[in-house]
C-alpha positions as CSV (number, residue, x, y, z in Angstrom):
1,M,-80.2,-0.1,-210.7
2,E,-77.7,1.0,-208.0
3,Q,-80.6,0.8,-205.5
4,L,-80.3,-3.0,-205.7
5,T,-76.6,-3.0,-204.9
6,Y,-76.9,-4.0,-201.2
7,L,-79.7,-6.5,-201.9
8,G,-77.7,-8.0,-204.8
9,L,-74.7,-8.6,-202.5
10,L,-76.9,-10.4,-200.0
11,A,-78.5,-12.5,-202.7
12,G,-75.1,-13.3,-204.0
13,C,-74.0,-14.6,-200.6
14,L,-77.1,-16.8,-200.4
15,V,-76.6,-18.1,-203.9
16,V,-73.0,-19.0,-203.3
17,T,-73.7,-20.8,-200.0
18,A,-77.0,-22.5,-200.9
19,P,-75.2,-25.5,-202.6
20,L,-73.5,-26.2,-199.3
21,E,-76.9,-27.2,-197.8
22,L,-78.2,-28.9,-200.9
23,V,-75.1,-30.7,-202.2
24,L,-73.2,-31.4,-199.1
25,G,-76.2,-31.9,-196.9
26,V,-74.8,-29.9,-193.9
27,R,-78.3,-29.8,-192.4
28,V,-78.1,-26.2,-191.1
29,Y,-81.8,-25.6,-191.9
30,A,-82.9,-28.9,-190.4
31,R,-81.2,-27.8,-187.1
32,W,-83.1,-24.5,-187.0
33,R,-83.0,-24.1,-183.2
34,R,-79.2,-24.3,-183.2
35,L,-79.1,-21.8,-186.1
36,L,-81.3,-19.4,-184.1
37,L,-79.0,-19.7,-181.1
38,A,-76.1,-18.8,-183.3
39,V,-77.8,-15.9,-185.1
40,L,-80.2,-14.2,-182.7
41,P,-77.6,-12.9,-180.1
42,E,-75.5,-11.4,-182.9
43,F,-78.6,-9.9,-184.5
44,A,-79.8,-8.3,-181.3
45,V,-76.4,-6.8,-180.4
46,F,-75.6,-5.4,-183.9
47,V,-79.1,-4.1,-184.7
48,S,-79.0,-2.2,-181.3
49,W,-75.6,-0.9,-182.1
50,V,-76.6,0.3,-185.6
51,L,-79.7,2.0,-184.2
52,Y,-77.6,3.8,-181.6
53,A,-75.1,4.8,-184.3
54,I,-77.8,6.2,-186.6
55,A,-79.5,8.0,-183.7
56,Q,-76.2,9.6,-182.7
57,G,-75.5,10.6,-186.3
58,H,-72.4,8.5,-186.5
59,W,-73.4,6.9,-189.8
60,D,-76.1,6.6,-192.4
61,Y,-76.8,4.6,-195.5
62,S,-76.7,5.6,-199.2
63,A,-80.1,6.3,-200.6
64,E,-78.6,5.5,-204.1
65,R,-77.6,2.0,-203.0
66,T,-80.6,0.9,-200.9
67,V,-84.2,0.4,-201.9
68,G,-85.3,3.3,-199.6
69,V,-87.3,1.2,-197.1
70,R,-86.4,2.4,-193.6
71,L,-87.6,0.6,-190.5
72,P,-88.2,2.4,-187.2
73,G,-85.0,4.1,-186.1
74,G,-84.0,4.8,-189.7
75,I,-82.3,1.4,-190.3
76,P,-82.6,0.2,-193.9
77,V,-84.3,-3.1,-194.5
78,E,-81.1,-4.3,-196.2
79,E,-79.1,-3.8,-193.0
80,I,-81.6,-6.0,-191.1
81,L,-81.2,-8.6,-193.8
82,F,-77.4,-8.3,-193.6
83,F,-77.4,-9.3,-189.9
84,L,-79.4,-12.4,-190.8
85,V,-77.9,-13.4,-194.2
86,V,-74.2,-13.1,-193.3
87,P,-74.3,-15.2,-190.1
88,L,-76.4,-17.8,-192.0
89,C,-73.8,-18.0,-194.7
90,S,-71.1,-18.2,-192.2
91,V,-72.8,-21.1,-190.4
92,L,-73.3,-22.9,-193.7
93,A,-69.6,-22.4,-194.5
94,L,-68.5,-23.7,-191.1
95,E,-70.7,-26.8,-191.3
96,A,-69.5,-27.5,-194.8
97,V,-65.9,-27.4,-193.6
98,R,-66.8,-29.7,-190.8
99,K,-68.5,-32.1,-193.1
100,V,-65.7,-32.2,-195.7
101,T,-62.7,-32.3,-193.3
102,G,-64.2,-34.2,-190.4
103,W,-63.2,-31.3,-188.1
104,D,-65.3,-31.4,-184.9
105,A,-65.1,-27.6,-184.3
106,G,-65.3,-28.2,-180.6
107,Y,-68.3,-30.6,-180.6
108,P,-68.5,-34.2,-181.9
109,A,-70.5,-34.8,-185.0
110,E,-72.6,-37.4,-183.1
111,E,-73.7,-34.8,-180.6
112,A,-74.6,-32.4,-183.5
113,E,-76.7,-35.1,-185.3
114,A,-78.5,-36.1,-182.1
115,R,-80.1,-32.7,-181.6
């Protein structure tokens, strides 16, 4: 059961933030281009960094807490998912705060809706 620890954490993050899209209607998924612009640069930088760190022997991942599927470079599939799930949940949370408080976060709501 410990092998599902990392995946369980990621699933928990998604379960907790899913209502933000459904109940508050923050439209993060509807604005998928904007979501990709927020997530892809972070994804590329951090996956590269992790691959470098693994190759240099700076860190590794517990075989007891991951499912054991390693992608090229030795990176566990859970780590790839981490770099997608956590930013997605962060964007959902940010958009929920904007929706509830009316905070523009540096860009007007009308501009966000127009895209």
